PAVOFI-935450 format. One record per residue (C-alpha): residue number from 1; residue in three letters; y, z, x. Coordinates in nm, 4 decimals, padded with zeros to 6 digits, always signed. Layout:
# PAVOFI-935450
{NUM ALA {Y Z X}}
...
END
This chain:
# PAVOFI-935450
{1 UNK {+12.7442 +07.3424 +11.5170}}
{2 UNK {+13.0268 +07.2659 +11.2752}}
{3 UNK {+12.8126 +07.1361 +11.0103}}
{4 UNK {+12.5549 +07.3887 +11.0505}}
{5 UNK {+12.8282 +07.6905 +11.0394}}
{6 UNK {+12.9528 +07.5095 +10.7252}}
{7 UNK {+12.6053 +07.4819 +10.5374}}
{8 UNK {+12.5770 +07.8605 +10.6125}}
{9 UNK {+12.8809 +07.9619 +10.5060}}
{10 UNK {+12.8265 +07.7563 +10.1876}}
{11 UNK {+12.4866 +07.9397 +10.1246}}
{12 UNK {+12.6386 +08.2656 +10.1025}}
{13 UNK {+12.8952 +08.2182 +09.8956}}
{14 UNK {+12.6571 +08.0691 +09.6590}}
{15 UNK {+12.4262 +08.3615 +09.6933}}
{16 UNK {+12.7474 +08.5658 +09.6234}}
{17 UNK {+12.8137 +08.3609 +09.2823}}
{18 UNK {+12.4327 +08.4022 +09.1942}}
{19 UNK {+12.4331 +08.7476 +09.2163}}
{20 UNK {+12.8116 +08.7980 +09.0664}}
{21 UNK {+12.6928 +08.5956 +08.7593}}
{22 UNK {+12.3574 +08.6819 +08.7558}}
{23 UNK {+12.3689 +08.8384 +08.3600}}
{24 UNK {+12.5278 +08.5217 +08.2417}}
{25 UNK {+12.2949 +08.2925 +08.4474}}
{26 UNK {+12.0245 +08.4901 +08.2841}}
{27 UNK {+12.1647 +08.4603 +07.9393}}
{28 UNK {+12.1949 +08.0544 +07.9668}}
{29 UNK {+11.8428 +08.0297 +08.1159}}
{30 UNK {+11.6949 +08.2327 +07.8689}}
{31 UNK {+11.8812 +08.0383 +07.5606}}
{32 UNK {+11.8350 +07.7282 +07.7446}}
{33 UNK {+11.4578 +07.7517 +07.7661}}
{34 UNK {+11.3738 +07.9778 +07.4507}}
{35 UNK {+11.1828 +08.2083 +07.5988}}
{36 UNK {+11.1761 +08.5538 +07.5844}}
{37 UNK {+11.0247 +08.7720 +07.8251}}
{38 UNK {+10.7330 +08.9784 +07.6897}}
{39 UNK {+10.7030 +09.3427 +07.6898}}
{40 UNK {+10.4904 +09.5535 +07.8745}}
{41 UNK {+10.2201 +09.7215 +07.6566}}
{42 UNK {+10.2195 +10.1298 +07.6142}}
{43 UNK {+09.9717 +10.3560 +07.4937}}
{44 UNK {+10.0878 +10.5707 +07.2234}}
{45 UNK {+10.0834 +10.9693 +07.2275}}
{46 UNK {+09.8270 +11.1640 +07.0107}}
{47 UNK {+10.1071 +11.2803 +06.8066}}
{48 UNK {+10.2713 +10.9190 +06.7153}}
{49 UNK {+10.2550 +10.8639 +06.3056}}
{50 UNK {+10.2550 +10.5057 +06.2991}}
{51 UNK {+10.4076 +10.5360 +05.9872}}
{52 UNK {+10.4729 +10.2750 +05.6733}}
{53 UNK {+10.7957 +10.4033 +05.4883}}
{54 UNK {+11.0509 +10.2213 +05.2806}}
{55 UNK {+11.3270 +10.2840 +05.5171}}
{56 UNK {+11.1653 +10.1632 +05.8144}}
{57 UNK {+10.7875 +10.0596 +05.9874}}
{58 UNK {+10.5876 +10.1369 +06.2765}}
{59 UNK {+10.5505 +09.7661 +06.4160}}
{60 UNK {+10.3648 +09.6001 +06.7212}}
{61 UNK {+10.5888 +09.3197 +06.7457}}
{62 UNK {+10.9047 +09.4365 +06.9855}}
{63 UNK {+11.0693 +09.0559 +06.9563}}
{64 UNK {+11.3299 +09.1467 +06.6895}}
{65 UNK {+11.4812 +08.8795 +06.4682}}
{66 UNK {+11.7244 +09.0794 +06.2463}}
{67 UNK {+11.8523 +09.4227 +06.2115}}
{68 UNK {+11.5225 +09.5886 +06.0171}}
{69 UNK {+11.3143 +09.4424 +06.3171}}
{70 UNK {+11.5370 +09.6355 +06.5549}}
{71 UNK {+11.5369 +09.9659 +06.3590}}
{72 UNK {+11.1398 +09.9049 +06.3258}}
{73 UNK {+11.1535 +09.8785 +06.7018}}
{74 UNK {+11.3701 +10.1454 +06.7781}}
{75 UNK {+11.1569 +10.3831 +06.5291}}
{76 UNK {+10.8171 +10.2741 +06.7083}}
{77 UNK {+10.9452 +10.3630 +07.0485}}
{78 UNK {+11.0517 +10.7176 +06.9359}}
{79 UNK {+10.7229 +10.7671 +06.6764}}
{80 UNK {+10.5402 +10.6276 +07.0266}}
{81 UNK {+10.6346 +10.9377 +07.2143}}
{82 UNK {+10.7786 +10.6862 +07.4912}}
{83 UNK {+11.0154 +10.8155 +07.7543}}
{84 UNK {+11.1587 +10.4847 +07.8302}}
{85 UNK {+11.0912 +10.1224 +07.6923}}
{86 UNK {+11.2509 +09.8034 +07.7518}}
{87 UNK {+11.2419 +09.4800 +07.5309}}
{88 UNK {+11.4188 +09.1597 +07.4928}}
{89 UNK {+11.6400 +09.0303 +07.2462}}
{90 UNK {+11.5493 +08.6531 +07.1426}}
{91 UNK {+11.8090 +08.3885 +07.1780}}
{92 UNK {+11.7481 +08.2791 +06.7968}}
{93 UNK {+11.8936 +08.6474 +06.6776}}
{94 UNK {+12.2730 +08.5870 +06.8082}}
{95 UNK {+12.3734 +08.9220 +06.7013}}
{96 UNK {+12.1066 +09.1041 +06.8272}}
{97 UNK {+12.2721 +09.2858 +07.1142}}
{98 UNK {+12.6175 +09.3781 +06.8509}}
{99 UNK {+12.3304 +09.5187 +06.6073}}
{100 UNK {+12.2123 +09.7432 +06.9121}}
{101 UNK {+12.5641 +09.8366 +06.9561}}
{102 UNK {+12.5824 +09.9649 +06.6115}}
{103 UNK {+12.2703 +10.1508 +06.6047}}
{104 UNK {+12.3501 +10.3105 +06.9335}}
{105 UNK {+12.7159 +10.3869 +06.8592}}
{106 UNK {+12.7740 +10.7689 +06.8543}}
{107 UNK {+12.9826 +10.6915 +06.5719}}
{108 UNK {+12.6466 +10.6074 +06.3698}}
{109 UNK {+12.4564 +10.9169 +06.4821}}
{110 UNK {+12.3267 +10.9201 +06.1401}}
{111 UNK {+12.1344 +10.6180 +06.2020}}
{112 UNK {+11.9293 +10.7543 +06.4936}}
{113 UNK {+11.8859 +11.1152 +06.3485}}
{114 UNK {+11.7506 +10.9484 +06.0337}}
{115 UNK {+11.4438 +10.7343 +06.2571}}
{116 UNK {+11.4079 +11.0622 +06.4071}}
{117 UNK {+11.3199 +11.2401 +06.0815}}
{118 UNK {+11.0236 +11.0092 +06.0115}}
{119 UNK {+10.8649 +11.1253 +06.3881}}
{120 UNK {+10.6750 +11.4062 +06.4496}}
{121 UNK {+10.8828 +11.6802 +06.6002}}
{122 UNK {+10.6917 +11.6701 +06.9286}}
{123 UNK {+10.8048 +11.3007 +06.9651}}
{124 UNK {+11.1937 +11.3515 +06.8291}}
{125 UNK {+11.4538 +11.3350 +07.0742}}
{126 UNK {+11.7187 +11.5497 +07.1833}}
{127 UNK {+11.9129 +11.2506 +07.3738}}
{128 UNK {+11.8687 +10.8891 +07.3366}}
{129 UNK {+12.0282 +10.6875 +07.6435}}
{130 UNK {+12.0665 +10.2783 +07.5023}}
{131 UNK {+12.1093 +10.0335 +07.7703}}
{132 UNK {+12.1626 +09.6229 +07.7190}}
{133 UNK {+12.2995 +09.3609 +07.9050}}
{134 UNK {+12.4560 +09.0117 +07.8192}}
{135 UNK {+12.1109 +08.8723 +07.8889}}
{136 UNK {+11.9346 +09.0471 +07.6085}}
{137 UNK {+11.7443 +09.3727 +07.7728}}
{138 UNK {+11.7445 +09.6451 +07.5727}}
{139 UNK {+11.6298 +09.9972 +07.7441}}
{140 UNK {+11.5967 +10.3004 +07.5631}}
{141 UNK {+11.5371 +10.6276 +07.7804}}
{142 UNK {+11.4452 +10.9167 +07.5465}}
{143 UNK {+11.4796 +11.2915 +07.6538}}
{144 UNK {+11.2210 +11.4769 +07.3867}}
{145 UNK {+11.3241 +11.7691 +07.2206}}
{146 UNK {+11.0172 +11.9886 +07.2911}}
{147 UNK {+10.8868 +11.9842 +07.6369}}
{148 UNK {+10.5186 +11.9771 +07.7034}}
{149 UNK {+10.5511 +12.4108 +07.7393}}
{150 UNK {+10.6992 +12.3999 +07.4565}}
{151 UNK {+10.4166 +12.2011 +07.2772}}
{152 UNK {+10.1294 +12.3870 +07.4262}}
{153 UNK {+10.3191 +12.7280 +07.3269}}
{154 UNK {+10.3635 +12.6474 +06.9754}}
{155 UNK {+10.0300 +12.4919 +06.9228}}
{156 UNK {+09.8095 +12.7703 +07.0704}}
{157 UNK {+10.0351 +13.0255 +06.8477}}
{158 UNK {+09.9558 +12.7825 +06.5492}}
{159 UNK {+09.6003 +12.7709 +06.5933}}
{160 UNK {+09.6368 +13.1919 +06.6402}}
{161 UNK {+09.8000 +13.1941 +06.2483}}
{162 UNK {+09.5369 +12.9065 +06.1565}}
{163 UNK {+09.2479 +13.1600 +06.2254}}
{164 UNK {+09.4213 +13.4509 +06.0437}}
{165 UNK {+09.5388 +13.2617 +05.7156}}
{166 UNK {+09.2949 +12.9750 +05.6495}}
{167 UNK {+08.9382 +12.9352 +05.5067}}
{168 UNK {+08.6979 +12.6313 +05.4315}}
{169 UNK {+08.7494 +12.6792 +05.0825}}
{170 UNK {+09.1484 +12.6276 +05.0563}}
{171 UNK {+09.2977 +12.2826 +04.9784}}
{172 UNK {+09.5876 +12.1245 +05.1623}}
{173 UNK {+09.8280 +12.2630 +04.9015}}
{174 UNK {+09.6644 +12.6327 +04.9598}}
{175 UNK {+09.7204 +12.6248 +05.3645}}
{176 UNK {+10.0964 +12.4922 +05.3268}}
{177 UNK {+10.1435 +12.7710 +05.0658}}
{178 UNK {+09.9808 +13.0418 +05.3084}}
{179 UNK {+10.2009 +12.8992 +05.5932}}
{180 UNK {+10.5248 +12.9135 +05.3893}}
{181 UNK {+10.4468 +13.2480 +05.3251}}
{182 UNK {+10.3445 +13.3309 +05.6400}}
{183 UNK {+10.6919 +13.1641 +05.8070}}
{184 UNK {+10.9243 +13.3094 +05.5651}}
{185 UNK {+10.7858 +13.6612 +05.5637}}
{186 UNK {+10.7967 +13.6702 +05.9435}}
{187 UNK {+11.1507 +13.4566 +05.9727}}
{188 UNK {+11.5134 +13.5354 +05.9133}}
{189 UNK {+11.8099 +13.3051 +05.8653}}
{190 UNK {+11.9974 +13.3081 +06.1913}}
{191 UNK {+12.3604 +13.3467 +06.0615}}
{192 UNK {+12.4894 +13.3807 +06.3959}}
{193 UNK {+12.3728 +13.0682 +06.4994}}
{194 UNK {+12.6137 +12.8201 +06.3978}}
{195 UNK {+12.8675 +13.0170 +06.5874}}
{196 UNK {+12.7199 +13.0680 +06.9221}}
{197 UNK {+12.6564 +12.7218 +06.9146}}
{198 UNK {+13.0412 +12.6838 +06.8879}}
{199 UNK {+13.0863 +12.9318 +07.2073}}
{200 UNK {+12.8470 +12.7434 +07.4096}}
{201 UNK {+13.0005 +12.4065 +07.3370}}
{202 UNK {+13.3324 +12.5874 +07.4315}}
{203 UNK {+13.1707 +12.7187 +07.7734}}
{204 UNK {+13.2014 +13.0384 +07.6709}}
{205 UNK {+12.8450 +13.1304 +07.6093}}
{206 UNK {+12.5618 +13.0316 +07.8372}}
{207 UNK {+12.3412 +13.0068 +07.5513}}
{208 UNK {+12.2384 +13.0869 +07.1760}}
{209 UNK {+12.0602 +13.3940 +07.1182}}
{210 UNK {+11.7456 +13.2382 +06.9781}}
{211 UNK {+11.6077 +12.9094 +06.9808}}
{212 UNK {+11.6837 +12.8944 +06.5628}}
{213 UNK {+11.6912 +12.4930 +06.5588}}
{214 UNK {+11.3391 +12.4699 +06.6732}}
{215 UNK {+10.9888 +12.5544 +06.5851}}
{216 UNK {+11.0017 +12.8465 +06.8833}}
{217 UNK {+11.2500 +13.0077 +06.6868}}
{218 UNK {+11.0498 +13.1103 +06.3580}}
{219 UNK {+10.7246 +13.1576 +06.5893}}
{220 UNK {+10.8282 +13.3329 +06.8700}}
{221 UNK {+11.1658 +13.5179 +06.7971}}
{222 UNK {+11.1245 +13.5681 +06.4069}}
{223 UNK {+11.4906 +13.3571 +06.3490}}
{224 UNK {+11.5301 +12.9899 +06.2598}}
{225 UNK {+11.8170 +12.7743 +06.0890}}
{226 UNK {+11.6856 +12.4936 +05.8620}}
{227 UNK {+11.6051 +12.2710 +06.1481}}
{228 UNK {+11.3802 +12.5224 +06.2542}}
{229 UNK {+11.2159 +12.6141 +05.9778}}
{230 UNK {+11.1780 +12.2302 +05.8769}}
{231 UNK {+10.9941 +12.1531 +06.2476}}
{232 UNK {+10.7536 +12.4199 +06.2138}}
{233 UNK {+10.6462 +12.3137 +05.8222}}
{234 UNK {+10.6444 +11.9284 +05.9540}}
{235 UNK {+10.4042 +12.0478 +06.2903}}
{236 UNK {+10.1546 +12.2258 +06.0609}}
{237 UNK {+10.1875 +11.9693 +05.7797}}
{238 UNK {+10.0709 +11.6549 +06.0971}}
{239 UNK {+09.8028 +11.9477 +06.1766}}
{240 UNK {+09.6750 +11.9358 +05.8492}}
{241 UNK {+09.7084 +11.5609 +05.8213}}
{242 UNK {+09.9161 +11.5727 +05.5172}}
{243 UNK {+10.1760 +11.2556 +05.5312}}
{244 UNK {+10.5492 +11.4186 +05.5440}}
{245 UNK {+10.8737 +11.3404 +05.6861}}
{246 UNK {+11.2422 +11.5492 +05.6923}}
{247 UNK {+11.4995 +11.4547 +05.4558}}
{248 UNK {+11.8567 +11.5136 +05.5690}}
{249 UNK {+12.1489 +11.5436 +05.3599}}
{250 UNK {+12.5105 +11.5792 +05.5272}}
{251 UNK {+12.4733 +11.9583 +05.5524}}
{252 UNK {+12.1086 +12.0604 +05.5564}}
{253 UNK {+11.7390 +11.9088 +05.6532}}
{254 UNK {+11.3950 +11.9803 +05.4761}}
{255 UNK {+11.0652 +11.8654 +05.4387}}
{256 UNK {+10.9285 +11.5656 +05.2093}}
{257 UNK {+10.5237 +11.5648 +05.1530}}
{258 UNK {+10.3093 +11.3551 +04.9809}}
{259 UNK {+10.0338 +11.5542 +04.7330}}
{260 UNK {+09.8841 +11.5230 +04.4546}}
{261 UNK {+09.9749 +11.1384 +04.4748}}
{262 UNK {+10.3298 +11.1720 +04.4934}}
{263 UNK {+10.6143 +11.2594 +04.7169}}
{264 UNK {+10.7695 +11.6246 +04.6812}}
{265 UNK {+11.0233 +11.8369 +04.8317}}
{266 UNK {+10.9425 +12.1677 +05.0223}}
{267 UNK {+11.2436 +12.3860 +05.1970}}
{268 UNK {+11.1822 +12.7096 +05.3298}}
{269 UNK {+11.5084 +12.7694 +05.4109}}
{270 UNK {+11.6067 +12.8233 +05.0710}}
{271 UNK {+11.2938 +12.9532 +04.9575}}
{272 UNK {+11.4036 +13.2549 +05.2555}}
{273 UNK {+11.7853 +13.3493 +05.1227}}
{274 UNK {+11.9675 +13.5577 +05.2850}}
{275 UNK {+12.0672 +13.8875 +05.1049}}
{276 UNK {+12.3763 +14.1196 +05.0812}}
{277 UNK {+12.1166 +14.3814 +05.1902}}
{278 UNK {+12.0025 +14.2334 +05.5198}}
{279 UNK {+11.7018 +14.4829 +05.5126}}
{280 UNK {+11.5378 +14.2832 +05.2891}}
{281 UNK {+11.3413 +13.9642 +05.3715}}
{282 UNK {+11.3269 +13.7546 +05.0462}}
{283 UNK {+11.0495 +13.4752 +04.9662}}
{284 UNK {+11.0366 +13.2620 +04.6953}}
{285 UNK {+10.8856 +12.9580 +04.5754}}
{286 UNK {+11.1372 +12.7884 +04.4035}}
{287 UNK {+11.1422 +12.5007 +04.6493}}
{288 UNK {+10.7433 +12.4813 +04.6542}}
{289 UNK {+10.6805 +12.1010 +04.6202}}
{290 UNK {+10.8983 +12.0383 +04.3721}}
{291 UNK {+10.9955 +11.6675 +04.2411}}
{292 UNK {+11.3151 +11.5173 +04.2522}}
{293 UNK {+11.4204 +11.5934 +03.9159}}
{294 UNK {+11.3749 +11.9546 +03.9527}}
{295 UNK {+11.5662 +11.9669 +04.2868}}
{296 UNK {+11.8594 +11.7947 +04.1239}}
{297 UNK {+11.8639 +12.0433 +03.8270}}
{298 UNK {+11.9940 +12.3260 +04.0468}}
{299 UNK {+12.2753 +12.1264 +04.1384}}
{300 UNK {+12.2832 +12.2285 +04.4927}}
{301 UNK {+12.5155 +12.0232 +04.7276}}
{302 UNK {+12.2777 +12.0708 +05.0127}}
{303 UNK {+12.0528 +11.8932 +04.8385}}
{304 UNK {+12.2405 +11.5560 +04.8274}}
{305 UNK {+12.0641 +11.3095 +04.9904}}
{306 UNK {+12.0713 +10.9450 +05.0142}}
{307 UNK {+11.8585 +10.7647 +04.7902}}
{308 UNK {+11.8767 +10.4391 +04.9308}}
{309 UNK {+11.7145 +10.5838 +05.2637}}
{310 UNK {+11.4444 +10.8493 +05.1228}}
{311 UNK {+11.3288 +10.5723 +04.8689}}
{312 UNK {+10.9911 +10.7797 +04.8544}}
{313 UNK {+11.2043 +11.0576 +04.6686}}
{314 UNK {+11.3959 +10.8703 +04.4306}}
END
């Protein structure tokens, strides 16, 4: 009887140790056998761009072996529109989890923000949670910036405007020009947004007056900040099928557009300047599809961007 008792006690103790040290054991088992679990294959949604940019590229291989592979995997997960995805670090990539920590560190938020600039606004994130363990399992949980309801409303509104503005004889540049003017003529820069946002963060205000940071603002409320202008233009460019991404400086964001066999800048915010007479709604074409040399001649700090990232615009 004593023998059975000690056998049961030993088994319970062993079970406890296995559960307590599960991550440790899994890590060493994976390293010993040199295998990496297979990742689940998911279907990308209709807004995926499958982009091939200098900074980051879409991939079908979700096993990373270096930092660039990690960036490509993070980008592909965002670009595909996944809400959750799990991949695994192989034993050969010893710094993998450290690099995952670095990419997902709030102090390095520019990395994830930059990746978001290369995806459709519909697949961009408002929050991104990254979980990982010592065995090398990494899971991304994505909360999208635009809800399904947002997408339906925006798409329907653009279709309505499209019927008013576009005809068969128009080139891609003509269509971009028409929407550029339409958006600016129906939108004002939301000067109150930043102050309202500060009050929201302090709990002094429930929410901002307008959705100026998203495409909803210019389309339905007539107000936008730079991200709102840029998102609505990116959605239209995607609809046309013109390659594009968003360019960000420390203080501003605008569109990069591939047209006429080269990458050009398109900045609706600066083409819709705020005037001293607020009754006047200005419309300029100063920043309409211009090259980097022209942009830099204006010597505007808002347009100082990192050329080591946005290499297409170098």
